[in-house]
TORGUDO-826194 format. One record per residue: x, y, z of N, C-alpha, C in turn; residue in three letters. Coordinates in Angstrom, 2 decimals, padded with zeros to 5 digits, m for minus. Last residue first. Layout:
REM residues N
- nxx,nyy,nzz,caxx,cayy,cazz,cxx,cyy,czz,residu
- X,Y,Z,X,Y,Z,X,Y,Z,ALA
...
//
This chain:
REM residues 46
- nxx,nyy,nzz,caxx,cayy,cazz,cxx,cyy,czz,residu
- 101.08,m066.29,m136.47,101.74,m067.56,m136.15,100.52,m068.33,m137.30,ALA
- 101.19,m063.46,m136.83,100.98,m063.50,m138.06,101.85,m065.45,m137.77,GLY
- 098.81,m061.23,m135.40,100.78,m062.34,m134.65,101.69,m063.25,m135.73,ASN
- 096.93,m061.40,m137.10,097.74,m060.84,m136.83,098.96,m061.35,m136.29,LEU
- 095.79,m063.95,m135.69,096.29,m064.43,m136.90,096.84,m062.62,m137.36,THR
- 095.25,m063.28,m133.52,096.44,m064.22,m134.24,097.23,m064.72,m135.02,PHE
- 093.23,m061.37,m133.29,095.00,m061.39,m133.12,096.08,m062.07,m133.55,GLU
- 091.22,m062.98,m134.61,092.20,m062.04,m135.30,093.43,m061.46,m135.22,GLU
- 090.62,m065.16,m132.57,091.21,m065.50,m134.05,092.25,m063.88,m134.41,VAL
- 089.78,m063.31,m131.30,090.97,m064.09,m130.47,090.93,m064.98,m131.16,TRP
- 087.77,m061.75,m131.84,088.27,m061.17,m131.69,090.18,m061.85,m131.06,GLU
- 085.48,m064.38,m131.95,086.41,m063.82,m133.27,087.58,m062.98,m132.60,PHE
- 086.07,m067.37,m130.43,085.66,m065.53,m130.32,086.19,m065.04,m131.22,GLY
- 085.77,m070.02,m129.94,086.95,m068.55,m128.36,086.45,m068.11,m129.41,PHE
- 085.03,m071.68,m131.41,085.08,m071.85,m130.60,085.44,m070.50,m129.91,GLU
- 084.60,m070.29,m134.39,082.65,m070.82,m133.10,083.30,m071.18,m131.93,ASP
- 087.07,m069.91,m134.78,086.54,m068.25,m134.06,085.37,m068.94,m133.64,MET
- 088.34,m072.49,m134.63,088.85,m071.92,m133.56,087.72,m070.00,m133.00,TYR
- 086.72,m072.58,m137.38,087.00,m073.60,m136.15,087.24,m072.91,m135.13,ASP
- 087.95,m071.18,m138.68,087.05,m070.55,m138.60,086.19,m071.82,m137.45,CYS
- 091.06,m072.11,m138.48,090.32,m070.47,m138.20,088.66,m070.41,m137.51,CYS
- 090.55,m074.64,m140.20,091.22,m074.93,m138.43,090.37,m072.62,m137.68,ALA
- 090.04,m073.37,m142.29,089.03,m074.26,m141.82,089.13,m074.30,m140.50,GLN
- 092.54,m071.98,m143.19,091.39,m071.30,m142.78,090.23,m072.20,m142.31,GLU
- 094.34,m073.84,m143.50,094.33,m073.75,m142.29,093.38,m072.26,m141.98,PHE
- 093.11,m075.66,m145.43,092.88,m076.98,m144.01,093.49,m075.55,m142.29,GLU
- 093.61,m073.77,m147.01,092.81,m074.27,m146.97,092.06,m074.51,m145.53,ARG
- 096.68,m073.68,m146.63,095.62,m072.96,m146.76,094.78,m072.55,m146.42,ARG
- 097.43,m077.06,m147.44,097.47,m076.40,m146.24,096.55,m074.99,m145.85,ARG
- 096.00,m076.49,m150.54,096.05,m077.24,m149.66,096.20,m076.90,m148.38,GLN
- 098.46,m074.87,m151.67,097.07,m074.22,m151.24,095.41,m074.94,m150.82,ARG
- 100.41,m076.37,m150.80,100.49,m075.31,m150.25,098.64,m074.62,m150.30,LEU
- 100.01,m078.32,m152.64,099.37,m078.35,m151.87,099.46,m077.19,m150.54,LYS
- 100.24,m077.11,m155.66,098.66,m077.16,m155.45,098.89,m077.59,m153.07,THR
- 102.40,m076.42,m155.64,102.26,m074.85,m155.12,099.97,m075.41,m154.51,HIS
- 103.23,m078.77,m155.39,104.06,m078.23,m154.52,102.83,m076.88,m153.55,ARG
- 103.11,m079.10,m157.55,102.88,m080.08,m157.08,102.53,m079.36,m155.65,ASP
- 104.48,m077.57,m159.83,102.68,m076.91,m159.11,102.51,m078.14,m158.59,ASP
- 106.50,m078.61,m159.27,107.03,m077.28,m158.82,105.00,m076.85,m158.55,GLY
- 106.74,m080.81,m160.12,106.91,m080.70,m158.66,106.23,m079.36,m157.98,PRO
- 105.73,m079.95,m162.85,105.42,m080.79,m161.99,105.99,m081.24,m160.41,LYS
- 108.02,m079.02,m164.45,107.41,m078.31,m164.12,105.87,m079.03,m163.44,ASN
- 109.24,m081.60,m165.38,110.08,m079.84,m164.00,109.43,m079.44,m163.51,GLU
- 108.24,m082.47,m167.14,108.23,m083.40,m166.20,108.93,m082.11,m165.21,ASP
- 109.12,m080.90,m169.83,107.62,m080.71,m168.88,107.56,m081.01,m167.47,PRO
- 111.59,m081.72,m170.02,111.74,m081.29,m169.78,109.35,m080.37,m169.45,MET
//
């Protein structure tokens, strides 16, 4: 039974990692394009 929980935990970990990468990308874009562009990008839900 415990093995059934592991894929879900792994997927959750991957989602958190992807979000961290997304936030890092936003920081990079903010440095490059300015905060207004990033705010518009994130508010549009892209």
